[in-house]
C-alpha positions as CSV (number, residue, x, y, z in Angstrom):
1,M,-3.1,16.8,15.3
2,N,-4.4,15.0,18.4
3,E,-4.2,11.2,18.6
4,A,-7.9,10.5,18.3
5,K,-8.2,12.6,15.1
6,L,-5.1,10.9,13.7
7,Q,-6.6,7.4,14.5
8,K,-9.9,8.4,12.9
9,D,-8.0,9.6,9.8
10,A,-6.0,6.4,9.7
11,M,-9.1,4.3,9.6
12,H,-10.7,6.5,6.9
13,I,-7.6,6.2,4.7
14,L,-7.5,2.5,5.4
15,K,-11.0,2.1,4.1
16,L,-10.2,4.1,1.0
17,T,-7.1,2.0,0.2
18,S,-8.0,-1.6,1.1
19,R,-11.3,-3.3,0.9
20,T,-9.8,-6.6,1.9
21,F,-7.9,-5.5,5.0
22,Y,-10.2,-2.7,6.3
23,I,-12.8,-5.3,7.4
24,P,-10.6,-7.5,9.6
25,I,-8.6,-4.6,11.0
26,K,-11.9,-2.9,12.0
27,L,-12.8,-6.1,13.9
28,L,-9.6,-6.1,16.0
29,N,-9.7,-4.8,19.6
30,P,-8.6,-1.1,20.0
31,T,-4.9,-1.8,20.7
32,L,-4.4,-4.2,17.9
33,R,-6.6,-2.1,15.5
34,K,-4.3,0.9,16.1
35,T,-1.1,-1.2,15.7
36,V,-2.1,-3.3,12.6
37,G,-3.9,-0.3,11.0
38,S,-0.8,1.9,11.3
39,A,1.5,-0.9,10.1
40,Y,-0.6,-1.6,7.1
41,L,-0.7,2.1,6.1
42,C,3.1,2.4,6.4
43,M,3.5,-0.5,4.0
44,R,0.8,0.8,1.7
45,A,2.5,4.2,1.6
46,I,5.6,2.7,0.0
47,D,3.6,0.2,-2.1
48,E,1.9,3.2,-3.8
49,I,5.4,4.5,-4.9
50,E,6.4,1.1,-6.3
51,D,3.1,0.7,-8.2
52,H,2.8,4.3,-9.5
53,E,2.1,4.4,-13.2
54,E,3.4,7.9,-13.8
55,L,6.6,7.9,-11.8
56,H,9.8,7.1,-13.7
57,P,11.6,4.0,-12.5
58,D,14.7,6.1,-11.4
59,S,12.4,8.3,-9.3
60,K,10.8,5.2,-7.7
61,Q,14.2,3.8,-6.8
62,H,15.3,7.1,-5.3
63,L,12.1,7.6,-3.3
64,L,12.1,4.0,-2.0
65,R,15.8,3.8,-1.1
66,S,15.7,7.2,0.6
67,T,12.6,6.3,2.6
68,S,14.2,3.0,3.6
69,K,17.2,5.0,5.0
70,L,15.0,7.5,6.8
71,L,13.1,4.6,8.5
72,Q,16.4,3.1,9.8
73,H,17.0,6.1,12.1
74,D,15.8,6.1,15.7
75,F,13.8,9.2,15.0
76,F,11.8,9.4,11.7
77,D,12.6,12.8,10.3
78,V,9.2,13.9,9.0
79,A,10.6,17.2,7.6
80,A,13.3,15.3,5.6
81,Y,10.6,12.9,4.3
82,R,8.4,15.8,3.2
83,E,11.4,17.4,1.4
84,L,12.1,14.1,-0.3
85,L,8.5,13.9,-1.6
86,K,8.1,17.5,-2.5
87,P,8.9,17.2,-6.3
88,Y,6.3,14.4,-6.5
89,E,3.7,15.5,-4.1
90,N,1.1,16.3,-6.8
91,L,1.4,12.7,-8.1
92,L,1.5,10.8,-4.8
93,P,-1.6,9.7,-2.8
94,E,-2.4,10.9,0.7
95,V,-1.5,7.5,2.2
96,T,2.1,8.0,0.9
97,L,2.4,11.7,1.8
98,R,1.4,11.0,5.4
99,L,3.8,8.2,6.4
100,G,4.9,10.2,9.4
101,D,1.4,10.3,10.7
102,W,1.0,6.5,10.4
103,L,4.2,6.0,12.4
104,A,2.9,8.5,15.0
105,V,-0.3,6.4,15.5
106,C,1.7,3.2,16.0
107,P,2.1,2.2,19.7
108,A,5.7,2.9,21.1
109,G,6.4,-0.8,22.0
110,I,6.1,-2.0,18.4
111,V,6.9,1.0,16.2
112,E,10.6,0.1,15.7
113,K,9.6,-3.4,14.3
114,V,7.1,-1.7,11.9
115,K,9.8,0.8,10.8
116,E,12.3,-2.1,10.3
117,S,9.9,-4.2,8.2
118,T,8.8,-1.2,6.1
119,S,12.4,-0.2,5.5
120,I,13.4,-3.7,4.3
121,M,10.3,-3.8,2.1
122,A,11.1,-0.4,0.5
123,D,14.6,-1.5,-0.3
124,G,13.4,-4.8,-1.8
125,M,10.8,-3.0,-3.9
126,A,13.6,-0.6,-5.2
127,K,15.6,-3.6,-6.2
128,W,12.7,-5.1,-8.2
129,V,11.9,-1.7,-9.8
130,E,15.6,-1.6,-10.9
131,K,15.2,-5.2,-12.4
132,N,12.0,-4.0,-14.2
133,F,10.1,-6.7,-12.4
134,L,11.7,-9.4,-14.7
135,I,10.8,-12.6,-12.9
136,K,12.5,-15.5,-14.7
137,T,12.5,-18.3,-12.0
138,K,10.5,-19.5,-9.1
139,E,13.3,-18.1,-6.9
140,D,12.7,-14.7,-8.4
141,L,9.0,-15.0,-7.7
142,D,9.7,-16.1,-4.1
143,D,12.1,-13.1,-3.7
144,Y,9.6,-10.6,-5.1
145,T,6.6,-11.9,-3.1
146,Y,8.8,-12.0,0.0
147,Y,9.4,-8.2,-0.2
148,V,5.9,-7.1,-1.2
149,A,3.8,-9.5,0.9
150,G,5.8,-12.0,3.0
151,L,7.2,-9.2,5.1
152,V,3.6,-8.2,6.0
153,G,3.2,-11.7,7.5
154,V,6.5,-11.4,9.4
155,M,5.5,-8.0,10.8
156,L,2.0,-9.3,11.8
157,S,3.8,-12.2,13.7
158,D,5.9,-9.6,15.5
159,I,2.8,-7.7,16.4
160,W,1.0,-10.8,17.8
161,E,4.0,-11.8,19.9
162,Q,4.5,-8.3,21.3
163,Y,0.7,-8.0,22.1
164,D,0.2,-11.2,24.1
165,G,3.0,-13.6,23.5
166,T,1.3,-15.4,20.6
167,K,4.1,-17.3,18.9
168,T,3.7,-18.1,15.2
169,D,6.1,-19.7,12.6
170,R,7.7,-16.8,10.5
171,E,8.2,-19.1,7.5
172,L,4.5,-20.0,7.4
173,A,3.7,-16.3,7.9
174,I,5.8,-15.5,4.7
175,G,3.8,-18.3,2.9
176,Y,0.6,-16.6,4.0
177,G,1.7,-13.3,2.6
178,R,2.9,-15.0,-0.6
179,G,-0.4,-16.8,-1.0
180,L,-2.5,-13.6,-0.8
181,Q,-0.1,-11.9,-3.3
182,A,-0.2,-14.7,-5.8
183,V,-4.0,-14.6,-5.7
184,N,-3.8,-10.9,-6.5
185,M,-1.4,-11.7,-9.4
186,L,-3.8,-14.2,-10.8
187,R,-6.7,-11.7,-10.5
188,N,-4.8,-8.8,-12.0
189,Q,-2.9,-10.7,-14.7
190,D,-4.5,-8.9,-17.7
191,E,-4.2,-5.5,-16.0
192,D,-0.5,-6.1,-15.3
193,A,0.1,-7.3,-18.8
194,D,-1.4,-4.1,-20.2
195,R,1.3,-2.1,-18.3
196,G,4.0,-4.4,-19.5
197,V,4.5,-6.5,-16.4
198,T,4.3,-10.2,-16.0
199,F,4.9,-11.9,-12.7
200,I,5.0,-15.4,-14.2
201,P,8.4,-17.2,-14.3
202,D,9.8,-18.4,-17.7
203,G,8.2,-21.7,-18.7
204,W,5.2,-21.3,-16.4
205,S,1.6,-21.0,-17.5
206,R,-1.3,-19.7,-15.4
207,K,-1.7,-23.3,-14.1
208,E,1.7,-23.2,-12.3
209,L,0.8,-19.8,-10.8
210,F,-2.5,-21.3,-9.4
211,E,-0.4,-24.2,-7.9
212,Y,2.0,-21.7,-6.4
213,A,-0.9,-19.7,-4.9
214,E,-2.6,-22.8,-3.5
215,A,0.6,-24.2,-2.0
216,N,1.2,-21.0,-0.1
217,L,-2.4,-20.7,1.0
218,Q,-1.9,-24.2,2.5
219,K,1.0,-22.7,4.6
220,A,-1.4,-20.0,5.6
221,D,-3.8,-22.7,6.9
222,E,-0.9,-24.2,9.0
223,Y,0.0,-20.7,10.2
224,I,-3.3,-20.0,11.8
225,E,-3.5,-23.4,13.5
226,S,-1.1,-22.2,16.2
227,I,-3.2,-19.1,17.0
228,T,-5.4,-19.4,20.1
229,N,-6.3,-15.7,20.6
230,K,-9.8,-15.5,19.0
231,N,-9.5,-11.8,17.9
232,I,-6.2,-12.5,16.1
233,L,-7.6,-15.7,14.6
234,L,-10.6,-13.8,13.2
235,F,-8.3,-11.2,11.7
236,C,-6.2,-13.9,10.0
237,K,-9.2,-16.0,8.8
238,I,-10.9,-13.3,6.8
239,P,-8.3,-12.4,4.1
240,L,-7.4,-16.1,3.9
241,T,-11.0,-17.2,3.3
242,L,-11.5,-14.4,0.8
243,A,-8.3,-15.5,-1.1
244,K,-9.5,-19.1,-1.3
245,K,-12.9,-18.0,-2.6
246,T,-11.3,-15.7,-5.1
247,I,-9.2,-18.7,-6.4
248,S,-12.4,-20.7,-6.8
249,A,-14.0,-17.9,-8.6
250,L,-11.0,-17.6,-10.9
251,H,-11.0,-21.3,-11.6
252,S,-14.6,-21.1,-12.7
253,G,-13.9,-18.2,-15.0
254,Q,-15.1,-15.3,-12.9
255,E,-12.8,-12.3,-12.5
256,K,-13.3,-11.9,-8.8
257,M,-15.8,-12.1,-6.0
258,N,-18.5,-9.4,-6.0
259,R,-19.1,-7.2,-2.9
260,K,-22.2,-9.2,-1.9
261,E,-20.1,-12.4,-1.8
262,V,-17.4,-10.7,0.2
263,E,-20.0,-9.5,2.7
264,S,-21.7,-12.9,3.1
265,T,-18.3,-14.6,3.5
266,V,-17.3,-12.3,6.3
267,E,-20.7,-12.7,7.9
268,A,-20.3,-16.5,7.8
269,I,-16.9,-16.3,9.5
270,L,-18.3,-14.0,12.2
271,N,-21.1,-16.5,12.9
272,E,-18.6,-19.3,13.4
273,Q,-17.0,-17.5,16.3
């Protein structure tokens, strides 16, 4: 498949898998759009394995750990990956089945970083599947949110630096990822409970989870202060603003922002530029 077709496919799958990230990725310049789009899809590919409702935990661990190992090689063996997924291909979504394509779209100068971050994430997810997502302490919550979201922040920081030398604090980047993840946890708490998962440490109520989310979103505010590239800044501002507005909506008893609110929020950010 030629690169233009692959790139078009990547944006199409991105739109189907993430409403929150499709908008800011689409607004990036072509080089960054290609890089961030492919990186996001790689991580989404393994996230779909971790979250899958029909896969047995043993199968999830096997798939995640094996994918992690494949990503550690200089050359990603697409045939071996397809063979690994074969018994599960009827269950898994397209974004997961096509991990090799998303790596192929990624620019050569950054693809190794994307593979490394995705590999660490897959291994960390396998660890938490094995633990049955039993989060007992704040340290457990930090560890889990590091693997599923903080690593996204680290990978984005690597991308910004490779692109134009933009330097950002990796610890604040992790906080940014954790903040977005904690907002998702608050939003999906009932849904998660229905499938027998709770991400709230022992002794915590929803109040402490709100505080955890807000403390990490504060780190996200600090994170973007050091960014001077307007295109990168715009990308970072959109999910952060949407997360803050979602927290406000949850505080006032709404489940989440509606599509119209999302669109008007994005429009307001664009008008500020």
